[in-house]
C-alpha positions as CSV (number, residue, x, y, z in Angstrom):
1,M,-27.6,2.8,8.9
2,L,-23.9,1.2,8.4
3,N,-21.8,3.8,7.4
4,A,-19.1,1.7,5.5
5,E,-17.3,1.2,1.8
6,I,-15.6,-1.6,0.3
7,V,-13.1,-0.8,-2.0
8,Q,-11.9,-3.5,-4.8
9,L,-7.9,-3.4,-5.0
10,P,-6.0,-4.9,-8.1
11,C,-2.9,-6.5,-7.2
12,L,-0.2,-8.5,-8.9
13,K,-1.2,-9.8,-12.2
14,D,-4.6,-10.5,-11.9
15,N,-5.5,-10.9,-8.1
16,Y,-7.7,-8.6,-5.7
17,C,-8.1,-7.6,-2.5
18,F,-10.3,-5.7,-0.6
19,L,-10.5,-2.9,1.7
20,L,-13.4,-2.7,4.3
21,H,-13.5,0.7,6.3
22,D,-16.5,1.9,8.7
23,F,-16.4,5.5,9.0
24,D,-18.0,5.6,12.3
25,S,-15.2,3.8,14.2
26,N,-12.8,4.5,11.7
27,I,-12.0,0.8,11.6
28,T,-10.1,-0.6,8.5
29,A,-9.8,-4.6,7.3
30,V,-8.3,-5.9,4.4
31,I,-9.1,-9.1,2.9
32,D,-6.1,-11.0,2.1
33,T,-2.6,-9.2,1.4
34,P,-1.1,-10.4,-2.5
35,D,1.0,-6.8,-2.5
36,A,1.7,-4.6,0.8
37,N,2.9,-1.7,-1.5
38,A,-0.3,-1.7,-3.3
39,I,-2.4,-1.9,0.2
40,E,-0.2,0.8,1.9
41,A,-0.7,3.1,-1.3
42,A,-4.5,2.8,-1.4
43,L,-4.7,2.8,2.7
44,E,-2.3,6.3,2.7
45,A,-4.7,7.7,-0.4
46,R,-7.8,7.7,2.0
47,G,-6.1,8.4,5.0
48,W,-7.1,5.1,6.7
49,Q,-5.0,3.0,9.3
50,L,-5.1,-0.8,9.0
51,D,-6.6,-2.6,11.8
52,Y,-7.1,-6.1,10.7
53,I,-6.0,-8.4,7.9
54,L,-8.6,-11.2,7.2
55,T,-7.1,-14.3,5.4
56,T,-9.0,-16.8,3.2
57,H,-6.4,-19.1,2.6
58,H,-2.7,-19.7,2.9
59,H,-1.3,-19.3,-0.6
60,W,1.5,-16.7,-1.4
61,D,-0.5,-14.7,-3.3
62,H,-3.3,-14.0,-0.3
63,I,-0.4,-13.6,2.5
64,D,2.4,-12.1,1.0
65,G,1.8,-8.8,2.4
66,H,1.1,-10.1,6.0
67,E,4.5,-9.3,7.2
68,A,5.1,-5.9,6.2
69,L,1.5,-4.8,6.9
70,K,1.7,-6.0,10.6
71,Q,4.8,-4.4,11.0
72,R,3.9,-1.1,9.4
73,Y,0.3,-0.6,11.1
74,N,0.7,-3.1,14.1
75,C,-2.9,-4.6,12.9
76,Q,-4.3,-7.7,13.6
77,V,-4.2,-10.8,11.7
78,I,-7.2,-13.1,11.1
79,G,-7.1,-16.6,9.7
80,P,-8.3,-20.0,9.5
81,R,-7.4,-22.2,12.3
82,L,-6.5,-25.0,10.2
83,N,-3.9,-23.3,8.5
84,E,-2.7,-21.3,11.6
85,N,0.8,-23.0,11.2
86,V,1.3,-21.9,7.9
87,I,0.0,-18.4,7.9
88,P,2.4,-15.6,8.8
89,D,1.9,-13.6,12.4
90,I,-1.7,-14.9,12.9
91,D,-3.2,-13.4,16.2
92,Q,-6.7,-14.7,15.6
93,R,-7.8,-18.1,14.7
94,V,-11.4,-18.7,13.3
95,E,-13.8,-21.3,12.1
96,G,-17.0,-21.9,10.2
97,G,-20.1,-20.0,12.2
98,D,-17.4,-17.6,14.2
99,V,-18.6,-14.1,14.1
100,L,-16.2,-11.0,13.8
101,Q,-17.2,-7.4,14.6
102,L,-15.4,-4.7,12.8
103,G,-16.3,-1.7,14.5
104,G,-19.8,-1.6,13.2
105,I,-19.5,-4.1,10.5
106,D,-20.6,-7.8,11.4
107,I,-18.5,-10.8,9.8
108,Q,-19.6,-14.1,9.5
109,V,-16.8,-17.0,8.7
110,I,-17.8,-19.6,6.4
111,A,-15.7,-22.8,6.2
112,T,-15.4,-23.5,2.5
113,P,-12.9,-26.6,2.0
114,G,-11.9,-27.4,-1.4
115,H,-9.3,-25.3,-2.9
116,T,-7.7,-25.9,0.5
117,L,-8.8,-27.6,3.4
118,G,-8.7,-24.5,5.7
119,H,-10.2,-22.2,3.2
120,V,-12.7,-19.6,4.8
121,C,-15.1,-17.1,3.1
122,Y,-16.2,-13.7,4.9
123,W,-19.7,-12.8,4.7
124,S,-21.5,-9.4,5.7
125,Q,-25.0,-9.6,5.5
126,Q,-25.4,-6.0,6.3
127,L,-22.6,-5.1,3.5
128,E,-24.7,-7.7,1.2
129,A,-21.1,-8.8,0.4
130,V,-19.3,-12.1,0.5
131,F,-15.3,-12.2,0.0
132,V,-14.9,-15.5,-1.1
133,G,-11.2,-15.9,-2.0
134,D,-10.5,-19.0,-4.5
135,T,-13.3,-20.8,-3.6
136,L,-15.2,-19.1,-6.4
137,F,-15.2,-17.2,-9.3
138,S,-17.5,-15.4,-11.9
139,M,-18.3,-18.7,-14.0
140,G,-15.6,-20.6,-12.4
141,C,-14.2,-21.8,-9.3
142,G,-10.9,-22.6,-7.5
143,R,-8.6,-25.9,-8.5
144,L,-9.0,-28.6,-6.0
145,F,-5.6,-28.5,-4.5
146,E,-6.1,-29.9,-0.9
147,G,-9.9,-30.8,-1.0
148,S,-12.4,-33.3,-2.8
149,P,-14.8,-32.5,-5.1
150,A,-17.5,-33.6,-2.7
151,Q,-16.1,-31.0,-0.4
152,M,-16.1,-28.4,-3.0
153,W,-19.6,-28.8,-4.0
154,Q,-20.7,-28.3,-0.3
155,S,-18.7,-25.3,0.0
156,I,-20.5,-23.8,-3.3
157,Q,-23.6,-24.8,-1.6
158,L,-23.3,-22.7,1.1
159,L,-22.1,-19.5,-0.9
160,R,-25.5,-20.1,-3.4
161,D,-27.6,-20.4,-0.4
162,L,-26.5,-16.7,0.3
163,P,-29.4,-14.1,-0.6
164,D,-29.7,-13.5,-4.3
165,T,-28.5,-10.0,-4.3
166,T,-25.2,-10.8,-2.1
167,A,-22.3,-9.0,-3.8
168,I,-19.4,-11.7,-4.6
169,Y,-15.8,-10.5,-4.4
170,C,-13.6,-13.1,-5.8
171,G,-9.7,-13.3,-5.3
172,H,-8.9,-13.2,-9.0
173,E,-9.8,-11.6,-12.3
174,Y,-10.5,-15.1,-14.2
175,T,-13.8,-14.4,-15.9
176,Q,-13.0,-13.7,-19.5
177,N,-11.3,-17.5,-19.7
178,N,-14.1,-19.1,-17.7
179,A,-16.4,-17.6,-19.8
180,L,-15.4,-19.5,-22.7
181,F,-15.3,-22.6,-20.7
182,A,-19.1,-22.0,-19.8
183,L,-20.5,-21.3,-22.9
184,A,-18.6,-24.9,-24.2
185,L,-20.6,-26.4,-21.8
186,E,-24.3,-24.4,-22.4
187,P,-23.9,-22.5,-25.6
188,D,-27.7,-22.4,-25.8
189,N,-27.8,-20.4,-22.1
190,Q,-29.0,-17.1,-22.8
191,R,-28.3,-15.3,-19.6
192,L,-24.9,-16.8,-20.2
193,L,-24.5,-15.6,-23.8
194,M,-25.5,-12.0,-22.4
195,R,-22.9,-12.3,-19.2
196,C,-20.2,-13.0,-21.6
197,D,-21.1,-9.8,-24.2
198,E,-20.8,-7.7,-20.8
199,V,-17.5,-9.4,-19.9
200,D,-15.7,-8.6,-23.1
201,I,-17.0,-5.2,-23.4
202,L,-15.7,-4.8,-19.7
203,R,-12.4,-5.9,-20.4
204,A,-11.8,-4.3,-23.7
205,K,-12.0,-1.1,-21.5
206,G,-9.8,-2.6,-18.9
207,L,-12.2,-2.5,-16.4
208,P,-13.0,-5.2,-13.5
209,T,-16.1,-8.1,-14.0
210,L,-16.2,-7.9,-10.3
211,P,-17.9,-8.0,-8.0
212,T,-20.5,-10.4,-9.5
213,N,-23.7,-11.5,-7.3
214,V,-25.2,-15.0,-6.3
215,Q,-27.9,-14.8,-8.8
216,Q,-25.9,-14.1,-11.7
217,E,-23.7,-16.9,-10.9
218,M,-26.7,-19.3,-10.3
219,Q,-27.5,-18.3,-13.9
220,T,-23.9,-18.8,-15.7
221,N,-21.6,-20.4,-13.4
222,P,-21.5,-24.0,-14.3
223,F,-20.0,-24.8,-10.8
224,M,-22.9,-23.9,-9.4
225,R,-25.1,-25.7,-11.5
226,A,-24.2,-29.2,-10.9
227,D,-27.7,-29.8,-10.4
228,V,-29.5,-28.1,-12.9
229,V,-31.2,-30.7,-15.4
230,G,-29.9,-28.9,-18.7
231,L,-26.8,-28.9,-17.6
232,Q,-26.5,-32.5,-16.6
233,Q,-28.4,-33.4,-19.7
234,A,-25.4,-31.4,-21.4
235,L,-22.9,-33.6,-19.9
236,G,-24.2,-36.8,-20.5
237,M,-25.0,-37.1,-16.5
238,S,-28.6,-36.7,-16.3
239,G,-30.2,-37.6,-12.9
240,A,-26.7,-38.3,-11.6
241,D,-25.2,-37.0,-8.2
242,P,-24.4,-33.4,-8.1
243,A,-21.1,-33.8,-6.5
244,A,-20.2,-36.3,-9.5
245,V,-21.2,-33.8,-12.3
246,F,-19.4,-31.1,-10.2
247,A,-16.4,-33.6,-10.2
248,E,-16.7,-33.9,-14.0
249,I,-16.8,-30.4,-14.8
250,R,-14.0,-29.7,-12.8
251,L,-11.8,-32.2,-14.5
252,R,-12.9,-30.9,-17.9
253,K,-11.8,-27.2,-17.1
254,D,-8.4,-28.9,-15.6
255,Q,-8.3,-30.3,-18.8
256,A,-9.2,-27.7,-21.1
């Protein structure tokens, strides 16, 4: 049985990064590095060294701590091959389908172009968790800075095909804002209404709304529901190509 822990660490204004620790091998990885100081403090508080940095994409708020952490811990930086020229200090380049071994933890790389062309997510079936960077948020998804709507829709389908109970660890705390947009599209979605109430209670207490999970997002996230009949009807796009429906949802969110 895997003896491991995931630590969700708030950073900057609304970022999250994540420590993965395998107790049997004493190996630790961090998913993205928004703030080297916060990460180092969390490691020191637990008595952990840092062995690996897993990078989802090249935006500054996901790589800003790479250089300082590598200098401090001499750790290995892993990141998407397509971004190898813009990710500092990269040691190992990965692409969709690659499998990483972090102590006893198996990590599968999923290519998810859309937010950026090189974006990858990291899925561990053993941990029942996927680390999605800025591809997916609770009730939302990342802006399309580099990829196309069709690419992002395909990427989101890969994530929703994971087991329903898979925990989704997102790179930002955007849930409350996303909920308002989702409600505007599906005001009669009962599961969405329940989720919005849960989110309001959590945020009023200063608590995170993450992780979410695949099943919950399939019920509440309009960007994962572009092929759902009711949502297509609400958009006046019944029977349309789901990629086109996704593009319309993304356009409306960008203009909201």
